[in-house]
N, C-alpha and C positions, 0 to 999 in steps of 0.2 A: 137692312142688317141679316147674317146668318149669324143661330144660337146652336151651337154644337157642344153637344158632353155625355161624358161614358168614354168607354172605351173605343180606341179607331180599327173599328173591323168593317166589315162590309157594310153592314147594317147602317151604320156613320156614315158611310161612302153612300151608299143610297139615298136617303136622306140627305148629304150636300147636295150632292148631281140637284136634286128637286130642287132643293131651297136656292141653290145657284143660278139653275135655270131662272125661278121667276125673278130672282134679286136683277138677274144682266135684262132678263127683256125690258124691265123698267126703267133701264136706265142705256140707250142706244149709244147715246153718243159722248158717255162720261160719266162723271160725277166720281163720289167714294161710297165705296161698299165697305161696310164692315163686317168683319169674322169674328166671332167670341168665341173662345173655344178653352173648356175646363175636359183635362186627361189625366190618370195614369197610367196612360201608354197605351200599346194594344200593338199593332201588323205593321213593321215599317211600310212593307210593300205596300202598304192601301195609302197611309200618309204619304207615300212619294207618289200614287196615285193622283191623290188630292192636293198635294201640292202639283205638280203637273197642270191639272186644270185651272191652279191659280197663276201659272205661267204662260202659259197658253193664252187666256183671257186679257191678262196682262198686257200680254205683247200685242194682241190684236189689235186691241183698242188703248191707245197709249195715252189716252185724254182720263181713261178709267182710272182710278186709284183703289187698289185692295188691300185692305188694311188686317192687320192681324190685331185684335184684342186675348193677349193670354191673362185670363182669373184662375184663382188659387192655383190650380197643378198644370203646366205643361212639361210629364213628364215623357221620355223616351221616346216615342213615335208622336206628340206632341210637339215636342223639339223638333223632329224630323219636319213634320207638318213646317214648323214657322222657318226652317231656313232654305224655304221655297220663297216667301216672300223678301222683298229688298228691307235693309236696315232702317230704310224712313219708312217701311211700311210694318213695323213689329210695335207693338206696344205691352204692357203687363199693369195687371191692380196692383197696388200695395200688397205684399205678404204675397204675389205669386210668386209661386221656385219653379224653375227650371230641372229637371235631370236630364243628365248627359249620360250614354254608357253606350259602351262598343255593340254591338250585337252578338244574342249568345247562337249558340248551336248545340240540339242533343240529338245526336245520330249516333245510334248503335252500327256498325260496320261489320261485316260478316266477311271472310275470307274465303271461297273452297272454289275450287276445280283448277282447270289447267294453270299450269305458273303464269301464262304471258296473260289469260286474262283477269287472275289474280292484282293484277301491276295496272291493268284497266279502271278497276273497280276501285286500286287507292289513289289512281291519278284523277278518276271523276271525282271522287271524294276531294280530291285537294284541289282540284280546279273550281270546285262550288264554295270553299271557301278560302281562296284567290278572289272573285269574281264578289262574294258578300264583302268582301275586307275593302275593295276598291268603290263600291257601290255605299258602303257606310262611309268611306275617306271622302266622297265624295260629297257628300253631303256635309258635313265633318266642315269641311271647305267653304261650302254657300253657307253656314253658319257664324263661319268668325269672319268672313269677309268683311272688309272694314274695322274690323277690330281690334284692340290692341290686343286679342289671346292669339297664339299663334298655334298650329297644327300640333307643334311637337308638345304645348300645353296641356293643348285638348286631346290627343293619343295619349297622353301620361296618364290626367285625370279620369280619363276615363274609361282605362279599366278598370276603375275601383266606383262606378255612379259616382261623376259629377253632379252637387245639388248646387246651383246659382241664388239666390237670392236677387229678388226682381232691382232691388238700390245695387246691387253688385255687378248685374247682366247690363244696367244701364251704364256706370262706371267704367265695365269693360269695355262697352261699345258694341256689346252684341244687339240690343234694342233700341229704340228712339227715344223712349220715355218712359216714366212709370206713372199712370194714372191714381 
């Protein structure tokens, strides 16, 4: 069992990697590994790195089942991490809430210099935004796959922070069960 709580950041990632390696060494041929998580959010790219570790190790040994138990709060980056688990491997404790929102950007754009370099600066920022939207939507698609939630619905609700209680998440098919 791996226990994680607090902000999804590089400190959590380092602790997660150490605990994951230790846990997997003890179960080389398969079994069930439980990861418990409670977080108010954090860095979505760190959540994606952790999720890719889950996807890799799940694919590497198909006999191994890695399950997530969300406790109390799985906000933002926590929900991103959850999206990397197969729906049948996602569980929440009673009273847990998910929070789904769009990625946020805070950036000052300074434009000065020759006009052609100004266009390049604006296009680079626009490319960054488009790429971030694509990554965000890939995570949303993973989250809602196999559920009754449509991409249109998640995109509409995520723009204003969508909070989902555990029982509702189960009813929508986002998780396999509420414990």
